[in-house]
C-alpha positions in Angstrom: 112.4 -64.7 9.0 110.3 -67.0 6.8 107.7 -65.1 4.7 104.0 -66.3 4.8 102.8 -68.0 1.6 101.1 -65.9 -1.0 97.3 -66.2 -1.7 98.1 -68.1 -4.9 100.3 -70.6 -3.1 97.6 -71.1 -0.4 95.0 -71.8 -3.1 97.3 -74.3 -4.8 98.1 -76.1 -1.6 94.4 -76.4 -0.7 93.6 -77.9 -4.1 96.4 -80.5 -3.8 95.2 -81.4 -0.3 91.6 -81.9 -1.5 92.7 -84.1 -4.4 94.9 -86.1 -2.0 92.1 -86.6 0.4 89.7 -87.7 -2.3 92.3 -90.1 -3.6 92.8 -91.7 -0.1 89.0 -91.9 0.4 88.5 -93.6 -2.9 91.3 -96.1 -2.1 89.9 -96.9 1.3 86.3 -97.2 -0.1 87.2 -99.4 -3.0 87.5 -103.1 -2.0 91.0 -104.6 -2.7 91.2 -107.5 -5.1 92.1 -109.9 -2.2 89.7 -108.6 0.4 88.2 -111.3 2.7 84.6 -111.5 3.5 83.4 -111.6 7.1 82.4 -115.3 6.6 85.9 -116.1 5.4 87.3 -114.5 8.6 84.9 -116.5 10.7 85.9 -119.7 8.9 89.6 -119.1 9.4 89.0 -118.3 13.0 87.1 -121.5 13.6 89.8 -123.5 11.7 92.5 -122.0 14.0 90.6 -122.8 17.1 89.8 -126.4 16.0 93.1 -127.3 14.4 95.6 -125.1 16.3 93.9 -124.8 19.6 93.7 -121.0 19.8 92.5 -117.9 17.9 94.8 -116.7 15.1 97.5 -114.1 15.9 97.9 -110.8 14.1 100.8 -112.2 12.0 98.7 -115.2 11.0 95.8 -113.0 10.0 98.2 -110.9 7.9 99.3 -114.0 6.2 95.7 -115.1 5.6 94.9 -111.8 3.9 97.7 -112.2 1.3 96.9 -113.1 -2.3 99.2 -116.2 -2.2 97.6 -117.7 1.0 96.7 -121.3 0.2 94.0 -122.4 2.7 94.1 -126.1 1.7 97.8 -126.3 2.2 97.4 -124.5 5.5 94.8 -127.1 6.6 97.1 -130.0 5.7 100.0 -128.4 7.6 97.8 -128.1 10.7 96.7 -131.7 10.4 100.3 -132.7 10.9 100.8 -130.4 13.9 100.2 -131.1 17.6 97.2 -128.8 18.1 95.0 -131.0 15.9 95.9 -134.1 17.8 95.3 -132.4 21.1 91.9 -131.2 20.0 90.7 -134.6 18.9 92.2 -136.3 22.0 90.3 -133.9 24.2 87.0 -134.7 22.4 87.4 -138.4 23.3 88.7 -137.8 26.8 85.7 -135.6 27.4 83.4 -138.2 25.8 84.7 -140.9 28.1 85.3 -138.6 31.0 88.7 -140.2 31.6 89.8 -138.2 34.6 89.6 -139.9 38.0 87.6 -138.0 40.7 88.9 -137.3 44.3 86.3 -139.9 45.5 88.4 -142.7 43.9 91.4 -143.5 46.1 94.3 -145.6 44.9 95.9 -146.8 48.1 97.1 -150.3 47.7 98.4 -151.5 51.2 101.3 -153.2 49.6 102.7 -150.0 48.1 101.7 -147.2 50.5 104.3 -146.2 53.1 102.8 -144.4 56.1 105.0 -142.2 58.3 105.0 -142.0 62.1 106.8 -139.4 64.1 108.4 -141.0 67.2 110.7 -139.6 69.9 114.2 -140.8 69.0 117.2 -140.8 71.3 118.3 -137.4 69.8 114.9 -135.9 69.1 111.8 -136.4 66.8 112.3 -139.0 64.0 110.1 -140.0 61.1 109.8 -143.8 60.6 108.1 -145.2 57.4 106.2 -148.5 57.4 103.5 -150.5 55.6 100.3 -151.4 57.5 99.8 -155.2 57.4 103.5 -156.0 56.9 104.4 -159.5 58.1 107.2 -159.0 60.6 109.9 -161.1 62.2 108.7 -160.2 65.7 105.3 -161.6 66.6 104.7 -158.6 68.9 104.6 -156.3 65.9 103.4 -158.6 63.2 101.0 -156.8 60.8 101.6 -153.6 62.7 104.1 -150.8 63.2 107.6 -152.2 63.8 107.8 -150.7 67.3 105.5 -151.8 70.2 103.5 -149.3 72.2 105.8 -150.0 75.2 108.8 -149.1 73.0 107.4 -145.9 71.4 104.5 -144.9 73.5 102.3 -145.0 70.4 99.5 -147.2 69.2 99.3 -147.1 65.4 95.7 -147.4 64.3 94.8 -149.7 61.3 92.9 -146.9 59.7 95.3 -145.2 57.3 93.6 -141.9 57.6 94.2 -141.4 61.4 97.4 -140.6 63.2 98.6 -142.9 66.1 97.3 -142.4 69.6 99.2 -142.2 72.9 102.0 -140.2 74.3 105.5 -140.6 72.7 108.3 -141.9 74.8 112.0 -141.8 73.9 112.9 -144.9 71.9 116.4 -146.2 72.8 119.1 -146.2 70.2 119.4 -150.0 70.6 115.7 -150.6 69.9 115.7 -148.1 67.0 118.7 -149.7 65.3 117.4 -153.2 65.9 114.1 -152.6 64.1 114.7 -149.8 61.6 117.3 -148.9 59.0 118.2 -145.7 57.0 117.5 -145.8 53.2 118.1 -143.3 50.4 114.8 -143.5 48.6 113.9 -143.0 45.0 111.9 -139.8 45.6 115.1 -138.1 46.9 117.8 -139.7 44.7 118.1 -139.9 40.9 120.6 -142.7 41.2 118.9 -144.6 44.0 119.6 -147.9 42.3 123.4 -147.4 42.9 125.1 -148.9 45.9 126.1 -145.4 47.1 123.5 -142.8 45.8 124.8 -139.3 45.5 122.4 -137.4 43.2 120.2 -135.8 45.9 117.1 -133.8 44.9 117.8 -130.0 44.9 121.5 -130.3 45.6 123.7 -132.7 43.6 120.7 -133.7 41.4 119.7 -130.4 39.7 118.5 -131.8 36.4 115.2 -133.3 37.6 112.3 -133.4 35.2 110.5 -130.0 35.5 107.3 -131.7 36.6 108.9 -133.9 39.4 109.0 -132.3 42.8 108.6 -134.0 46.2 106.4 -132.1 48.6 108.1 -129.8 51.2 107.1 -132.3 53.9 109.2 -135.0 52.3 112.3 -132.8 52.1 112.6 -131.8 55.8 113.2 -133.9 58.9 110.8 -134.2 61.8 112.4 -131.2 63.5 111.2 -129.0 60.6 114.7 -127.7 60.0 117.2 -130.3 58.8 117.2 -131.3 55.1 116.3 -135.0 54.6 119.2 -137.0 53.1 117.9 -140.5 54.1 114.7 -141.9 55.6 114.3 -144.3 58.4 112.3 -147.4 57.5 111.1 -150.5 59.3 113.6 -153.3 58.5 111.1 -155.5 56.7 110.0 -152.7 54.3 113.6 -151.9 53.5 114.3 -155.3 52.0 115.2 -155.5 48.3 114.6 -159.1 47.3 112.3 -159.8 44.3 110.9 -162.9 45.9 110.4 -164.5 49.3 109.0 -167.5 51.1 105.5 -167.7 52.6 106.0 -167.6 56.3 104.7 -170.4 58.6 103.2 -167.7 60.7 101.3 -166.0 57.9 97.5 -166.0 58.5 94.8 -167.5 56.4 94.0 -170.9 54.9 95.9 -170.1 51.7 99.0 -169.2 53.6 98.8 -172.3 55.7 98.5 -174.5 52.6 101.4 -172.8 50.8 103.8 -172.1 53.7 107.5 -172.3 52.8 106.7 -171.8 49.1 108.1 -168.9 47.1 106.1 -165.8 46.4 106.9 -162.8 44.2 107.4 -159.7 46.2 105.5 -157.6 43.7 102.4 -159.6 44.6 99.8 -157.6 46.3 99.7 -159.9 49.3 103.4 -160.7 49.6 104.0 -158.1 52.3 101.4 -159.9 54.5 102.6 -163.4 53.7 106.4 -163.1 53.9 108.9 -161.4 56.1 111.3 -161.4 53.1 109.4 -158.9 50.9 110.1 -155.2 51.2 109.7 -152.2 49.0 112.7 -153.0 46.9 115.9 -151.0 46.1 115.5 -147.4 47.2 111.9 -148.3 48.2 111.0 -148.2 44.5 108.0 -150.5 44.8 106.3 -148.1 47.3 105.0 -144.5 47.4 105.6 -142.2 50.4 103.4 -140.6 53.1 99.9 -141.5 52.1 97.2 -140.7 54.7 99.4 -140.1 57.7 97.4 -137.0 58.7 94.8 -134.7 57.2 96.4 -132.8 54.4 99.5 -135.0 54.2 101.1 -134.7 50.8 103.7 -136.5 48.7 104.3 -134.6 45.4 103.7 -131.3 43.7 101.6 -131.9 40.7 99.0 -130.4 38.4 95.7 -129.9 40.1 93.8 -129.4 36.8 95.4 -130.2 33.5 92.9 -128.7 31.0 95.9 -127.1 29.1 98.0 -130.2 29.3 100.6 -131.3 31.9 103.1 -128.8 30.5 100.7 -125.9 31.2 98.5 -126.8 34.2 96.0 -124.3 35.6 97.6 -124.5 39.0 100.2 -126.6 40.8 99.6 -127.9 44.3 101.0 -130.4 46.8 98.9 -133.6 46.5 98.8 -137.1 47.8 100.4 -140.2 46.2 96.9 -141.3 45.3 96.3 -138.1 43.3 99.7 -138.4 41.7 99.0 -141.8 40.5 95.5 -140.8 39.1 97.1 -138.0 37.2 99.4 -140.3 35.3 96.8 -143.0 34.7 94.7 -140.3 32.9 97.7 -139.1 31.0 98.3 -142.6 29.7 94.9 -142.7 28.1 95.5 -139.2 26.7 98.9 -140.2 25.3 97.4 -143.4 23.8 94.6 -141.5 22.1 96.9 -138.7 20.9 99.4 -141.1 19.4 96.7 -142.9 17.4 95.4 -139.6 16.1 98.7 -137.8 15.4 100.2 -140.9 13.7 97.0 -141.2 11.7 96.5 -144.9 12.7 93.3 -146.9 12.5 91.1 -145.4 15.2 89.7 -148.8 16.1 92.9 -149.4 17.9 91.3 -147.4 20.7 89.2 -150.6 21.3 91.5 -153.3 20.2 95.1 -152.2 20.6 97.6 -154.3 22.6 100.2 -151.6 23.2 100.4 -148.4 25.1 102.8 -145.5 26.0 104.1 -145.1 29.6 106.4 -142.8 31.5 108.3 -143.3 34.8 105.4 -143.0 37.3 103.3 -145.4 35.1 106.3 -147.9 34.9 106.5 -147.8 38.7 102.7 -148.3 38.9 102.6 -151.3 36.6 105.7 -152.9 38.2 104.1 -152.7 41.7 100.8 -151.1 42.4 98.9 -152.8 39.6 99.5 -156.1 41.2 98.1 -155.1 44.5 95.0 -156.8 45.9 93.2 -157.3 49.1 93.2 -161.1 49.2 89.6 -161.9 48.3 90.5 -164.6 45.9 92.7 -166.7 48.2 89.8 -169.1 48.8 90.0 -170.0 45.1 93.6 -171.1 45.3 95.1 -167.7 44.2 97.9 -165.9 46.0 96.6 -162.6 44.8 93.5 -161.0 43.4 93.8 -162.4 39.9 96.3 -161.6 37.2 97.4 -158.0 36.2 96.0 -156.9 32.9 99.4 -155.3 32.2 102.2 -157.9 32.4 104.8 -156.3 34.7 107.6 -158.2 32.8 106.8 -156.0 29.8 107.5 -152.7 31.5 110.6 -151.0 30.3 113.3 -151.4 33.0 115.1 -148.2 32.2 112.2 -145.9 33.2 112.6 -144.4 36.7 109.7 -143.1 38.8 110.8 -139.5 38.2 111.0 -139.7 34.4 107.8 -137.8 33.8 108.5 -136.5 30.3 110.0 -139.7 28.9 107.4 -141.8 27.2 108.2 -145.2 25.9 106.2 -147.5 23.6 105.1 -150.8 25.0 104.2 -153.0 22.0 102.0 -155.3 24.0 100.7 -155.1 27.6 99.8 -158.7 27.6 97.4 -161.2 26.0 94.3 -159.6 27.6 94.9 -156.0 26.5 92.0 -154.3 24.6 92.8 -150.6 24.0 91.2 -148.2 26.5 88.9 -151.0 27.7 91.6 -152.5 29.9 93.4 -149.4 31.0 93.2 -148.7 34.8 91.7 -145.2 34.2 88.7 -146.7 32.4 88.2 -149.6 34.8 88.5 -147.4 37.9 86.3 -144.6 36.4 83.6 -147.2 35.6 84.0 -149.5 38.6 81.1 -151.9 37.9 80.4 -154.3 35.0 77.2 -152.4 34.1 78.9 -149.0 34.3 81.6 -150.3 31.9 79.1 -151.7 29.5 77.0 -148.6 29.5 80.1 -146.4 28.9 81.2 -148.2 25.8 77.6 -148.3 24.5 77.3 -144.6 24.8 80.8 -143.5 23.8 81.3 -145.7 20.7 77.8 -146.4 19.5 76.2 -143.1 20.5 73.3 -144.8 22.2 71.8 -144.5 25.6 69.4 -146.5 27.8 65.9 -145.0 27.8 62.9 -146.9 29.3 60.1 -147.7 26.9 57.1 -145.2 27.2 54.4 -146.1 29.6 56.4 -149.0 31.0 55.2 -150.2 34.4 57.4 -151.7 37.1 55.4 -154.5 38.5 56.5 -156.4 41.6 58.7 -159.3 40.7 61.2 -161.7 42.3 62.8 -162.5 39.0 66.6 -162.0 39.4 67.0 -161.9 35.6 66.7 -158.2 34.7 66.5 -159.1 31.0 63.1 -160.7 31.6 61.8 -158.8 34.6 58.8 -156.6 33.7 59.8 -152.9 33.4 63.5 -153.6 33.6 63.9 -155.6 30.4 63.6 -152.6 28.1 67.1 -151.5 29.1 68.7 -154.6 30.6 68.1 -156.9 27.6 70.9 -154.8 26.0 72.9 -153.8 29.1 73.4 -157.2 30.8 75.2 -158.8 27.8 77.4 -155.6 27.6 78.2 -156.0 31.3 79.1 -159.7 30.8 82.1 -158.6 28.7 83.6 -157.4 32.0 82.7 -160.4 34.2 86.3 -161.4 34.4 87.6 -158.0 35.5 87.2 -157.4 39.2 84.7 -154.7 40.1 86.4 -151.6 41.5 89.8 -153.1 40.5 92.0 -153.8 37.5 92.7 -157.5 38.0 91.8 -160.3 35.7 89.8 -163.3 37.2 91.5 -166.4 35.7 89.2 -169.1 34.3 91.3 -172.1 35.5 90.8 -171.2 39.1 87.4 -169.5 38.8 85.3 -171.0 36.0 82.0 -169.5 35.1 80.3 -172.5 36.5 82.1 -173.5 39.7 81.1 -176.6 41.6 82.9 -175.3 44.7 80.4 -172.5 44.9 77.2 -174.6 44.5 74.2 -174.0 46.7 73.7 -176.1 49.8 70.5 -177.9 50.8 69.1 -174.7 52.2 69.8 -172.9 48.9 72.7 -170.8 50.2 76.1 -170.3 48.7 79.3 -170.7 50.7 80.2 -167.3 52.2 83.7 -167.4 50.6 82.0 -167.5 47.2 79.6 -164.6 47.5 82.0 -161.9 46.4 82.4 -163.4 42.9 79.6 -165.9 42.4 75.9 -164.9 42.3 73.6 -167.1 44.4 70.6 -165.9 42.4 71.8 -167.8 39.4 73.6 -170.6 41.1 72.3 -174.2 41.4 72.9 -177.1 43.7 75.5 -178.3 41.1 77.5 -175.1 40.6 77.8 -171.4 41.3 77.7 -168.9 38.4 80.2 -166.1 38.1 78.6 -162.7 38.7 77.4 -161.0 35.6 78.0 -164.0 33.4 74.4 -165.1 33.4 73.6 -162.8 30.6 76.1 -164.3 28.2 78.7 -167.0 29.0 80.3 -166.3 25.6 80.8 -162.7 26.4 82.3 -163.5 29.9 84.7 -165.9 28.3 85.8 -163.4 25.6 86.2 -160.6 28.0 87.0 -157.0 27.1 88.9 -158.2 24.0 85.6 -159.6 22.7 83.8 -156.3 23.5 86.5 -154.3 21.6 86.3 -156.6 18.5 82.5 -156.4 18.4 82.5 -152.7 18.7 85.2 -152.3 16.1 83.2 -154.4 13.6 79.9 -152.7 14.4 78.5 -150.7 11.4 77.3 -148.2 14.0 80.8 -147.3 15.2 81.7 -145.2 12.1 78.5 -143.2 12.3 79.1 -142.6 16.0 82.7 -141.4 15.4 81.5 -139.0 12.6 78.7 -137.7 14.8 81.0 -137.0 17.8 83.7 -135.2 15.7 81.2 -133.3 13.6 79.2 -132.1 16.6 82.3 -130.9 18.4 83.5 -129.0 15.3 80.2 -127.5 14.4 79.5 -126.6 18.0 76.0 -128.0 18.1 74.2 -131.4 18.2 73.8 -133.3 15.0 70.3 -133.3 13.6 68.3 -134.9 10.8 69.3 -132.0 8.5 72.9 -133.2 8.8 72.1 -136.7 7.4 73.8 -136.1 4.0 76.9 -134.6 5.6 77.2 -137.5 8.1 76.7 -140.0 5.3 79.5 -138.5 3.2 81.9 -138.2 6.1 81.2 -141.8 7.1 82.2 -142.9 3.6 85.4 -141.0 4.0 86.2 -142.6 7.3 85.5 -146.2 6.3 87.2 -145.9 2.9 90.3 -144.5 4.5 90.7 -147.2 7.1 89.2 -145.4 10.0 91.9 -142.7 10.0 90.9 -139.4 11.5 92.9 -137.1 9.4 91.0 -137.7 6.1 87.7 -137.4 8.1 88.7 -134.0 9.7 90.0 -132.7 6.4 86.7 -133.5 4.7 84.8 -132.0 7.6 86.5 -128.6 7.7 86.3 -128.2 3.9 82.6 -128.9 3.9 79.9 -126.3 3.3 78.3 -127.0 6.7 81.6 -126.2 8.6 82.2 -123.0 6.6 78.7 -121.8 7.4 78.7 -123.0 11.0 79.3 -119.4 12.2 76.8 -117.8 9.8 73.7 -117.4 12.0 71.5 -117.0 9.0 72.3 -120.5 7.8 72.9 -122.4 11.0 70.0 -124.8 11.7 67.9 -123.4 14.6 
């Protein structure tokens, strides 16, 4: 048995314990040589959020607290990393609000395949078709490829409503005569081969992680059998790149050009020729848009605040939503590349190239050329020219190549950075909206009416001179004129040879009225008895001729652009609006930006090393 310590031993142990406790207390109380101040921690935390995209981890904080931590070197490392590029990209995406809302629907009739359930000889069958398709049979021309007598169904022109009627059994003879089985691109990786075998979910197991057809596309009409091929009306299943304008095609233009060749990617080819289908594996078309309420096509990111790789949630959505997702991602990729590669930021306004993936390649090869035929009266087969030349799209990109992004050096002669990208033109659908957007985003200006202005009655169509309106429209109308040659609500270029600014074909008659066929694109209010005037061009013929390229060049050369860039980045990083007290900071940062060729990395480096940024989280020093 162990004996208890003696009194002397207990006294000695107690003294040692006291001395040890005092030593520990003194060590804890005395600041270490490398101790960080609270403001330094706040500064590092802000840097991590702004340059990395998140708060620092415990390991990163431990490294920060070491004597050999080099903050300048750490900042330079982060400026080469993805988080910094994503941060600045988000600032500009938010500034321009470059996500397309659910209100905007991208449903070109030449590329959207509807699906109808009929009663086949062996049970229910899905049949895909395009509304408005020119067909070999007059009885079904411009409609579903089976008559109501054959199927019992009347397919309504409205894409958002299902057919009406009571289905009857379609005979095998009628079904085989008017439809054909196709292995489509959304089910087969190798759809371009003569005998596709790589089927989604079975023999094709290496699909891009983000590509997934909706459940509705993977199951037959009986709800049980797996879909291995789809039944399509014969005209839609054709694979030719060009066809001939049919003698039976409707409209003055078609009558004038009957028998002439027409490119099948043209937006009106499906309504003009019986030869033009959806291409090999239906690659020029998208499936199942608007067949019934809630009809879906692909599983995609519903909200992509964390990026496509980390969406907030994933839901089955329509082809229209699928397309809008990738149009927004093109702008994000374009901005991100300029920032991460530390290129001249003015390329956002003037650049010819872009980056695209598989869905975008499919869009630019087909859907971007779609139109509704409003320009046929001007001698055009389609609604103008595409701003992205389809011939410049990389042929190797397949519609399901989501994560493969390829550089396109030039989209075509009319490309002007973001100003001619579909996401911008669809987001801001009118000339004035486009003009106001670039004025606000890149010059940091807004339209505010003059104080005490009075709106007096006036018949003056010129808003630049009308009392009360002129205070804003004197500036806005010339900005809008830059976009006079880009169709409103569309992404098509209006060519000058067929539609000049002053067009004698659209002159006013003796009663002062313009021809009805001209009113969509020519403004009677500014037309004369000698010629019509292209809408929006009245404010500046020079701007209308120069187009978005002229707008981009003028903005890029504006002395106000640099100040606006600095203000937007500084405000985002400081977490508050820029005020008069920041004039010296803005001036110094502007000098950095302009002297370094409008590259963002030197600007951000100077900003995060500034006293204003270091003190941004010090409430005693932040301007109130």
